[in-house]
Structure formats: C-alpha cells, structure tokens
C-alpha positions as CSV (number, residue, x, y, z in Angstrom):
1,M,0.0,0.0,0.0
2,K,1.1,3.6,-0.7
3,D,0.2,6.2,1.8
4,A,-1.3,9.4,0.2
5,V,-2.4,12.9,1.2
6,L,-5.1,14.8,-0.7
7,T,-5.1,18.7,-0.7
8,F,-7.9,21.1,-1.7
9,N,-8.2,24.7,-2.8
10,A,-11.8,25.6,-3.3
11,G,-13.0,28.5,-5.5
12,S,-16.3,30.0,-6.4
13,S,-17.1,27.5,-9.1
14,S,-14.1,25.2,-9.1
15,L,-12.3,22.7,-6.8
16,K,-8.6,22.3,-7.3
17,F,-6.9,19.3,-5.8
18,A,-3.6,17.5,-5.6
19,L,-2.6,14.1,-4.5
20,F,0.8,13.3,-2.9
21,T,2.3,10.0,-1.8
22,S,4.3,9.8,1.4
23,G,7.3,7.6,2.0
24,E,10.8,7.5,3.4
25,G,11.9,9.9,0.8
26,G,9.3,12.5,1.7
27,L,6.4,13.7,-0.4
28,S,6.1,12.9,-4.1
29,S,3.5,14.5,-6.4
30,L,1.2,12.0,-8.0
31,F,-1.7,13.9,-9.5
32,R,-3.1,17.4,-9.6
33,G,-6.3,18.7,-11.2
34,Q,-9.5,20.5,-10.8
35,I,-13.3,20.2,-11.2
36,E,-14.5,23.3,-13.0
37,A,-17.9,24.8,-13.6
38,L,-19.4,23.1,-10.6
39,D,-22.5,25.3,-10.9
40,Q,-23.1,24.6,-14.6
41,D,-21.5,21.7,-16.6
42,P,-18.9,20.2,-14.2
43,H,-15.7,19.1,-15.9
44,M,-12.8,17.2,-14.3
45,T,-9.2,17.3,-15.5
46,V,-6.3,15.5,-13.9
47,R,-2.6,15.5,-14.8
48,D,0.2,13.3,-13.5
49,A,3.5,14.6,-12.0
50,Q,4.9,15.0,-15.5
51,G,2.0,17.1,-16.6
52,T,0.4,14.4,-18.8
53,L,-3.4,14.5,-19.0
54,V,-4.7,11.4,-17.4
55,A,-8.4,12.3,-17.0
56,D,-10.6,14.8,-18.9
57,E,-14.3,14.1,-18.5
58,L,-17.6,15.7,-17.8
59,V,-18.9,14.8,-14.3
60,A,-22.4,16.4,-14.4
61,P,-25.2,14.3,-12.9
62,E,-27.4,12.5,-15.5
63,G,-30.3,14.7,-16.4
64,G,-29.2,17.6,-14.1
65,V,-27.2,20.8,-14.1
66,G,-24.4,21.5,-11.7
67,L,-22.8,19.4,-9.0
68,S,-22.7,19.9,-5.2
69,N,-19.4,19.8,-3.3
70,T,-20.3,16.4,-1.9
71,A,-21.1,15.0,-5.3
72,A,-18.0,16.5,-6.8
73,L,-15.8,15.0,-4.0
74,D,-17.5,11.7,-4.3
75,R,-16.7,11.6,-8.0
76,L,-13.1,12.5,-7.3
77,L,-12.7,9.9,-4.6
78,C,-14.2,7.2,-6.9
79,W,-11.7,8.2,-9.6
80,I,-8.8,7.9,-7.2
81,D,-9.9,4.5,-5.9
82,S,-10.4,3.2,-9.5
83,H,-7.2,4.6,-10.8
84,D,-5.0,3.0,-8.1
85,D,-6.4,0.6,-5.5
86,A,-3.0,0.4,-3.8
87,L,-3.4,3.9,-2.4
88,R,-4.3,4.4,1.2
89,L,-5.6,7.9,1.9
90,L,-4.1,9.2,5.2
91,A,-5.7,12.6,5.4
92,A,-6.9,15.7,3.5
93,G,-5.5,19.2,3.8
94,H,-7.4,22.4,3.0
95,R,-6.3,25.9,2.1
96,V,-8.3,28.2,4.3
97,V,-8.0,31.8,3.5
98,H,-8.6,33.4,6.9
99,G,-7.4,32.3,10.3
100,G,-8.1,35.6,12.1
101,S,-5.8,36.6,14.9
102,D,-5.8,33.3,16.7
103,L,-5.6,30.5,14.0
104,R,-2.0,30.8,12.8
105,S,-0.5,27.4,12.4
106,P,-2.1,24.3,10.6
107,R,-4.6,22.6,12.8
108,L,-6.4,19.2,12.8
109,I,-10.1,20.0,12.1
110,D,-12.7,19.1,14.8
111,P,-16.2,20.5,15.2
112,G,-14.9,23.3,17.5
113,L,-12.2,24.4,15.0
114,L,-14.7,24.2,12.1
115,G,-17.0,26.6,14.1
116,Q,-14.1,29.0,14.5
117,I,-13.3,28.9,10.8
118,E,-17.0,29.5,9.8
119,A,-17.2,32.4,12.2
120,L,-14.4,34.1,10.3
121,S,-16.7,34.3,7.2
122,L,-17.5,37.8,8.4
123,L,-13.9,38.8,7.6
124,A,-13.7,36.8,4.3
125,P,-17.3,36.4,3.1
126,L,-16.4,35.5,-0.5
127,H,-13.7,33.0,0.4
128,Q,-14.3,31.4,3.8
129,P,-17.6,29.7,3.0
130,L,-16.0,28.2,-0.1
131,N,-13.2,26.8,2.0
132,V,-15.6,25.3,4.5
133,A,-17.8,23.5,1.9
134,P,-15.4,20.7,0.9
135,I,-14.5,20.2,4.6
136,R,-18.1,19.5,5.4
137,A,-18.6,17.4,2.2
138,L,-15.6,15.2,2.9
139,S,-16.7,14.8,6.5
140,A,-20.0,13.3,5.2
141,L,-18.2,11.1,2.7
142,R,-15.3,9.9,4.8
143,P,-16.2,10.7,8.4
144,H,-13.1,9.0,9.9
145,L,-10.6,10.7,7.5
146,P,-8.5,13.3,9.4
147,Q,-8.7,16.8,7.8
148,V,-6.3,19.7,8.4
149,A,-6.8,23.4,7.9
150,C,-3.9,25.5,6.6
151,F,-4.4,29.2,6.9
152,D,-3.3,31.7,4.3
153,T,-2.9,34.4,6.9
154,G,-0.6,32.3,9.1
155,F,2.7,33.2,7.4
156,H,2.1,36.8,8.3
157,A,1.9,36.2,12.0
158,T,5.4,37.6,12.2
159,L,4.3,41.1,11.0
160,P,5.3,43.8,13.4
161,E,2.4,45.5,15.3
162,V,2.8,48.8,13.5
163,E,2.3,47.0,10.1
164,C,-0.9,45.4,11.4
165,L,-2.5,48.6,12.8
166,L,-5.2,50.6,11.0
167,A,-5.7,54.3,11.9
168,L,-9.2,53.7,13.3
169,P,-10.7,54.1,16.7
170,I,-9.7,51.5,19.3
171,A,-13.3,50.2,19.4
172,M,-13.1,49.3,15.8
173,R,-9.8,47.5,16.4
174,D,-11.6,45.4,19.0
175,L,-14.0,44.3,16.2
176,G,-11.1,42.6,14.4
177,L,-10.2,45.5,12.0
178,R,-6.5,45.2,11.4
179,R,-4.2,44.1,8.6
180,Y,-3.8,40.4,8.3
181,G,-2.1,39.7,5.0
182,F,-2.9,36.8,2.6
183,H,-1.3,34.4,0.1
184,G,0.7,33.1,3.0
185,L,0.9,29.5,1.8
186,S,2.5,30.7,-1.5
187,Y,5.0,32.9,0.4
188,E,5.8,30.0,2.8
189,Y,6.8,27.8,-0.2
190,I,8.9,30.5,-1.8
191,A,10.6,31.1,1.5
192,S,11.5,27.4,1.7
193,R,13.1,27.6,-1.8
194,L,15.2,30.8,-1.2
195,P,18.3,29.1,0.4
196,E,18.6,26.7,-2.5
197,L,18.5,29.4,-5.1
198,L,19.7,32.6,-3.5
199,G,22.4,31.3,-1.1
200,A,23.4,34.0,1.4
201,Q,20.8,36.5,0.0
202,A,18.0,34.2,1.2
203,D,17.9,35.6,4.7
204,G,18.4,39.2,3.5
205,R,15.9,41.7,2.3
206,V,13.6,40.0,-0.2
207,I,10.4,41.1,-1.9
208,V,8.2,38.4,-3.3
209,A,5.5,39.3,-5.8
210,H,2.6,36.8,-6.0
211,L,1.0,37.9,-9.3
212,G,-2.0,35.9,-10.4
213,N,-5.7,36.7,-10.7
214,G,-5.3,37.6,-7.0
215,A,-2.1,39.5,-6.4
216,S,-0.1,40.7,-3.5
217,M,3.5,41.3,-2.4
218,C,5.4,40.4,0.7
219,A,8.6,41.9,2.1
220,M,10.7,39.3,3.9
221,R,13.7,39.4,6.3
222,Q,15.2,36.2,7.5
223,R,12.5,34.6,5.3
224,R,9.8,35.9,7.5
225,S,7.0,38.4,6.6
226,V,7.6,41.9,7.8
227,A,5.3,43.9,5.4
228,T,2.7,43.0,2.9
229,T,0.3,44.7,0.5
230,M,-3.0,42.9,1.4
231,G,-4.5,44.1,4.6
232,F,-7.9,43.5,6.3
233,T,-9.3,41.7,3.2
234,T,-8.1,40.2,-0.1
235,L,-9.4,43.3,-1.8
236,D,-6.5,45.5,-0.6
237,G,-3.2,46.3,-2.1
238,L,-2.3,45.6,-5.7
239,M,-4.7,45.9,-8.7
240,M,-5.7,42.4,-9.6
241,G,-7.6,40.4,-12.2
242,T,-11.1,41.5,-11.1
243,R,-10.3,43.3,-7.8
244,C,-9.6,47.0,-7.5
245,G,-6.8,46.8,-4.9
246,T,-6.2,49.8,-2.6
247,L,-9.1,52.3,-2.9
248,D,-9.8,55.6,-1.1
249,P,-12.6,54.7,1.4
250,G,-14.2,58.0,0.5
251,A,-14.9,56.6,-3.0
252,V,-16.8,53.8,-1.4
253,L,-18.8,56.2,0.8
254,H,-19.5,58.4,-2.3
255,L,-20.9,55.4,-4.3
256,I,-23.2,54.4,-1.4
257,Q,-24.3,57.9,-0.3
258,H,-24.6,59.6,-3.7
259,C,-24.7,57.0,-6.4
260,G,-27.3,54.6,-5.0
261,Y,-25.0,51.6,-4.7
262,A,-26.2,48.9,-2.2
263,P,-23.5,47.1,-0.2
264,A,-24.0,43.8,-2.0
265,Q,-23.9,45.5,-5.4
266,L,-20.7,47.4,-4.5
267,E,-19.1,44.2,-3.1
268,H,-19.8,42.6,-6.5
269,E,-18.3,45.5,-8.4
270,L,-15.2,45.8,-6.3
271,Y,-14.4,42.0,-6.2
272,R,-15.7,40.8,-9.5
273,Q,-15.8,43.7,-12.0
274,S,-12.8,45.9,-11.2
275,G,-9.0,45.4,-11.7
276,L,-7.8,44.4,-15.1
277,L,-11.3,43.6,-16.2
278,G,-12.8,46.8,-15.1
279,V,-10.1,49.2,-16.4
280,S,-9.8,47.4,-19.8
281,G,-13.5,46.5,-20.3
282,I,-12.1,43.5,-22.1
283,S,-10.6,40.7,-19.9
284,N,-9.0,39.9,-16.6
285,D,-6.5,37.7,-18.4
286,M,-3.1,39.4,-18.7
287,R,-2.2,37.4,-21.8
288,T,-5.3,38.7,-23.6
289,L,-4.6,42.3,-22.7
290,L,-0.9,42.1,-23.7
291,A,-1.9,40.7,-27.1
292,S,-4.6,43.4,-27.6
293,S,-4.2,46.6,-29.6
294,A,-7.0,48.3,-27.7
295,P,-6.0,51.5,-25.8
296,A,-8.0,50.4,-22.8
297,A,-6.1,47.2,-22.6
298,A,-2.8,49.1,-22.7
299,Q,-4.1,51.4,-20.0
300,A,-5.0,48.4,-17.8
301,V,-1.6,46.9,-18.1
302,D,0.1,50.3,-17.5
303,L,-1.8,50.7,-14.3
304,Y,-1.1,47.1,-13.2
305,C,2.6,47.6,-13.6
306,Y,2.6,51.0,-12.1
307,R,0.9,49.7,-8.9
308,I,3.4,46.9,-8.6
309,V,6.4,49.3,-9.0
310,R,4.9,51.7,-6.5
311,E,4.3,49.0,-3.9
312,L,7.7,47.6,-4.5
313,G,9.3,50.9,-3.7
314,A,7.3,51.1,-0.5
315,L,8.2,47.6,0.6
316,A,11.9,48.2,-0.1
317,T,11.7,51.3,2.1
318,A,10.1,49.1,4.9
319,L,13.0,46.7,4.6
320,G,15.6,49.5,4.6
321,G,17.0,48.3,1.2
322,L,16.7,45.4,-1.1
323,D,18.7,42.3,-1.9
324,A,16.4,40.3,-4.2
325,I,13.0,40.3,-6.0
326,V,11.1,37.1,-6.7
327,F,8.1,36.8,-9.1
328,T,5.7,33.9,-8.6
329,A,2.1,32.7,-9.4
330,G,0.5,32.6,-12.9
331,I,1.5,36.1,-14.2
332,G,4.7,36.4,-12.2
333,E,6.0,33.0,-13.4
334,N,4.9,33.1,-17.0
335,S,4.9,36.7,-18.3
336,A,8.4,37.8,-19.3
337,Q,7.0,41.0,-20.7
338,L,5.4,42.0,-17.4
339,R,8.5,41.1,-15.5
340,E,10.7,43.2,-17.9
341,R,8.4,46.2,-17.5
342,V,8.5,46.0,-13.7
343,L,12.3,45.4,-13.4
344,S,13.1,48.1,-15.9
345,A,11.2,50.6,-13.8
346,V,13.1,49.7,-10.7
347,Q,16.5,49.5,-12.3
348,W,17.5,52.4,-10.0
349,L,17.3,50.0,-7.0
350,G,20.2,48.0,-8.4
351,V,18.5,45.5,-10.7
352,D,20.4,44.6,-13.9
353,L,18.0,42.5,-16.0
354,D,19.3,39.6,-18.1
355,A,16.9,39.8,-21.1
356,G,17.8,36.3,-22.3
357,A,17.2,34.7,-18.9
358,N,14.0,36.5,-18.5
359,A,12.7,35.3,-21.9
360,M,13.5,31.7,-20.7
361,H,11.7,32.4,-17.4
362,G,14.8,32.1,-15.2
363,P,14.9,31.0,-12.5
364,R,17.5,33.8,-12.3
365,L,16.4,36.9,-14.2
366,S,19.2,39.2,-13.4
367,T,22.9,39.3,-14.5
368,A,25.5,37.7,-12.3
369,T,26.9,41.1,-11.4
370,S,23.5,42.7,-10.5
371,R,23.6,44.2,-7.0
372,V,19.9,43.2,-6.5
373,S,19.1,39.7,-7.9
374,A,15.7,38.9,-9.6
375,W,14.1,35.5,-9.9
376,A,11.0,33.7,-11.2
377,I,10.1,30.8,-8.9
378,P,7.0,28.7,-9.5
379,T,4.9,28.4,-6.3
380,N,3.5,25.2,-4.9
381,E,0.9,25.9,-2.2
382,E,-0.4,22.3,-2.5
383,R,3.0,20.9,-1.3
384,V,2.9,23.3,1.7
385,V,-0.6,22.1,2.6
386,A,0.4,18.4,2.2
387,E,3.5,18.8,4.3
388,A,1.6,20.6,7.0
389,T,-1.1,17.9,7.0
390,L,1.4,15.2,7.5
391,A,3.1,17.2,10.3
392,C,-0.3,17.6,12.0
393,L,-0.9,13.9,11.8
394,G,2.4,13.1,13.3
395,Q,1.9,15.6,16.1
396,N,-1.5,14.1,16.7
397,R,-0.1,10.6,17.0
398,T,2.7,11.8,19.2
399,D,0.2,13.3,21.6
400,G,-1.6,10.0,21.6
401,T,-4.9,11.5,20.5
C-alpha cells in the first residue's frame, strides 16, 4: 500500500486538488487537477506529475445541471480509488483563506475548530464559505478521515504590530479590524526555496510578488513576513484580475451615499468587475490584454505595472533596502513582458535584467553582477498544505490522541 495525502483549494465554481504519496523519501507529487464549472457543466481534468493529462471528463449528474461539493468530491474519490487501488488515503489538507488573529498554524479539524473557521466568514465572506464547503462534504463522505486546515494568513503572524494597525478608533480594532495579509501558503513555499537558489541572500531583504488573478507582495527578512500589500481583506493592495486593490474609502462612501449603490452591489463590483477587467473592459487575463491593440487594454496593463512598481518601492523602504526580488504565481511565473516592465522601472534599485534569462523564465532573471538579484520561482501551495497535513498527523499521533 502507498500512503497518500489529498489537498484542496476551493474556488467559487471550481475545486482544485492535488494528491501526494508519502514515503521514506518524503512527499512525491502523484496527481493534480480540478473540477471546473461546478454550478453549470462540471468538468474534471487530472494531470500526473509529468503534466500528462490522465483524465478529462464531464462529471455532471445525469439529467441535471451543476454538482454539489459532496457529489464532486464523491466523483473524485471514486476516480482515485479506481485509478490505483493500492493507495491508502491518510488525510486531507485544505487551504483556508482566513485564520483571524488566533488561528496561525495548521490545525487538525474538529467541530470546534470548524466553528471558529466558519465564524471568520465575516472577515472573508467571498472565500471562507467556499473553503468550508469541501471540509463538510468530505466529513460526510469519509467521516473517519483526518482533515487539516492550513491558513493563508498564518505566514504573516510575524508582521510587526505597526504593520498590522489601521488608523481607526480602538473600538473598531476590537471588532477585528487590522491588517492580516494573505497568500501566506505561497509565500511560505517561496521562503523554503530561497536558500537553495539565493544562497546567502535568502535571509536578506527579499520582496516576493505573487501575481495571479489575485495579487499581493510580501517583504521578507530572515525569510519571515515583515510587510505585505494585502491588509484587512483580499481586496486591498495591488490591482488584480477583477479586484480593485487599494481604494480611497471616500470613494466607497460616495458610491453608497450619492450614487445609489447597495453594499451587496458594491461588493460585487469591487471584487468581480474591477481590476484588469474593469479598467480594460475586455478581460481579466493578462495574456489577452498584452496581445490586444485596444488603448483600454494598454491602460489596464500600465496601471497594473505602475501599482506593482509603487508598492515595490514602499516595501523596499520598509526593509531598509533590497537584496532580491522574486516573481511567482500565474502572471509572475509566465509573463516575461510583465517582469521586464517592472524590473526596468526599478533599475535604480540596483537590478540589472538579463533579457535572455527573462525570456527563458529564469529562474534567475538578473545578471551575475546585478547588485539586486531577480528571480522567477513557481509556487506550490499544495505541497505546503500536504507537508503541514502530515506534520499535524504526526503531532496528533505523538500526543496520543
């Protein structure tokens, strides 16, 4: 029998998953995939560790539309069982966006913890319920299977107090209004890779740019978070695919008080219709915008790059200098054009771009003599979740519970 760990990252209409085997040599990636369009025509794709497509099928119920989380998970578990009956599933790990002030390290899920996670839906209304749904579904399907919650906010537990404070009345702070930071699982993985790639610079002043449909940046010292662009919610900071990023709160008040926007409508506009999509009026996909000749597409890309450069300067100031810049996530890993625009704009910081290396996607993007090095490092949040899940299982067994 081969021991395995299953990880989940739930979205609004998709469920991403990865399967790892565990042995004496550590974790090995076996499969990764997703079930898309859960609310319409569910479609499951699975690739092996080499990226070869091993499953591509519709999984909609016969005669019906859409698939519940429980039905989707049941279909996935059946596929895993039928594909390799020698696998023994040890546990499942879940990316949970918000851990609040108290839930910082990965935890074995029990009813009490699940209640705490659900209560944090007030702080992450668009993400937290989505994270909870597969936990409940898997509990119904495999009630004896251990499940572990890994919190995206946890990596930022090292933020200094001044970085967490908002300039609001103390009574509001007591309601939980503070800066938390997100994308922590991605940053944790990148931090683990830095010594291998950066050598002595790994523990220096490093800025990591997680640039995907959701985007943020994190300033690290000693591979720990000391400043970040996302704050109270995942709406803050950089401009994103469909999210506006940092916005004058007076603009929100104006839209409510004078333009007739209801809170729910405004929430939809700021989270779903803004960012690259809103500015361009064309797409939230950077590839589409870079290929477009439309002026609005160019304007959206210009603003996206400008916001990154501006935040990069602020984070470098918070660090008191800069030793390395790392790009990760979908856009950061794959868009040489975007990286070139950003790095060219911060050449004054000491970055000497190697155009050939950048075109080949690195991992090193800067010349050997560059005072500040630049890198493109693929992230792997699933591995972080799988490793944390196994660690929680081991701790649980050590405790004898």
